[in-house]
C-alpha positions, 0 to 999 in steps of 0.5 A: 500500500502506498504510504505518503509519509514514507514517500516524503522521507525517500524524496527528502533523502534523494534531495539531500544526496542531490545537494551533496553532488551538485554545486548548485543548491537544491530547493525541495518543493513539497505539496501540500505545505499549507492548509487545504480547503474542501468545498461542499456545494451542498448544505451542512449536515447533508450526506455530501457534507458528512462524507466530505468531513469524514474524508477531510479528517483522515486525509488531513492527517495523512497529508500533515496539513489541516483541511477546512470544509466550506459549504458554498450552496446555490444553483443546484450545487453549481455555485460551489462547483464553479468556485473551485474552477474560478480559484487557483488550480494549485490543488489547495481547493478540492471539490466534494462532488456528486452527480447533482452538482457535476452532472445534473446542473450542467445538463439542465442549465448553462452553469459555465462548466461540464464534468470534463473540466475536473480531474477525479481524485476518487470516488468515496461512496456510492449507491444505486438507482433501483427499479422496484415493483409490487408483487402483482406485476406481469413481470418478475425480474429485469429481463421479463420487465424489458420483454413485457415493455417491448411487447406493450409499448408505453404500457409500463408506467413508473414514478420518479422526480423528473430531471433527476437521477432516477428519471434519467436512469429510466429514460436512458434504459428505455432508449438503449433497450428500444422500449418506451416507459410512461413517466408519472411525476412524483415529488420524491421517494416518499411519494413515488414508492407508495405509488408503486406499492399501491399499484398506481404505477408499475414501477418506482425508480428509487434513488436509494435502497433505503427508500424501499428496504422495508418493503423488499424485506417484508415481501411487499416489493421486489427489486428488478434492476440496479443501475450500478457497475456491480450488484449491490451487497443488499440485493445480491440476486438483482442484476445490473442493467449492464448485466442485462445488456444495457450500459446504463449506470445511475449512482448517487455517488460522492467523491472528490475532484479538482480543476483540470489545471492542477499539476499532475504530481499534485493530483497524484499526491491527493489520489494516493492520500485518498487511497490510503485514507479509504483503508483506515479503520476510522473511515470504516468505523465512521461509515458503519456508524453513519450508514454510509456505503463506501465504494472507493474508485480511483481517480481515472475510474471516477472520471470514466464513470462521470464522463459515461453518465454525462454522455448517456444522459445528454442524449435523453435530455436532448430529446 
């Protein structure tokens, strides 16, 4: 496992040797050598804020610099997100990011940035949008749902908030599978789940497992499809859309990123510090106590995920 402290000692030793061998003085450049700021584009006390503070505490210890967490809200997360781009691209200002601010905000409004304006440090936590239904539907799993929808165009209804992640997942799946769902607007999971449970719609596109856990565990509903890269631990028998042959992911993830102008060596230092942080007991203990589902993904993988989601969802929004 990469150890940042040991790495610093090795670099220092090498610089010392170089100094003895060279007539010119060698000045050691270190990063970070001053406090770092984590910008959370959402309100204090929310899931993103909690994850950001959790990670900042551990990364601050690893990097041997304090990390301050600042909440800059507004514009569906766009205000805080743009503030990171507008600052110095030096690695000292880091974005705690989610699909809401980095993907949905630029999809639906001209906010002055797109996801590719950032570099991924890594994903920290992730859930999944889930398709679920009550037990009285003419389909019993994801494959039979798609088969039924193909044979009955427009007959399958689903509840979800429009222009949000679950709605985008449903519409992206329909586009890739060549089928048609009929959307019934809802004000959130608290409204959408009862609509499906009561048979007012065939499906709910839920933003998280927690919203439907009690109904599934009680045998009132069944999960049909998860929109993640892998099956969920809580739903081991429920296939992903990818497994069914449709490359659609929709994960309410949380991670950290920086603006794309940050020097590569500083990006690597932050990436390595996050990777080390994610293996600490304090992160695991905090996640267990707060109900956070950790799902680490390295920087390049994180970038690939958000690029793919933004591209897929663009085609839906442009319809």
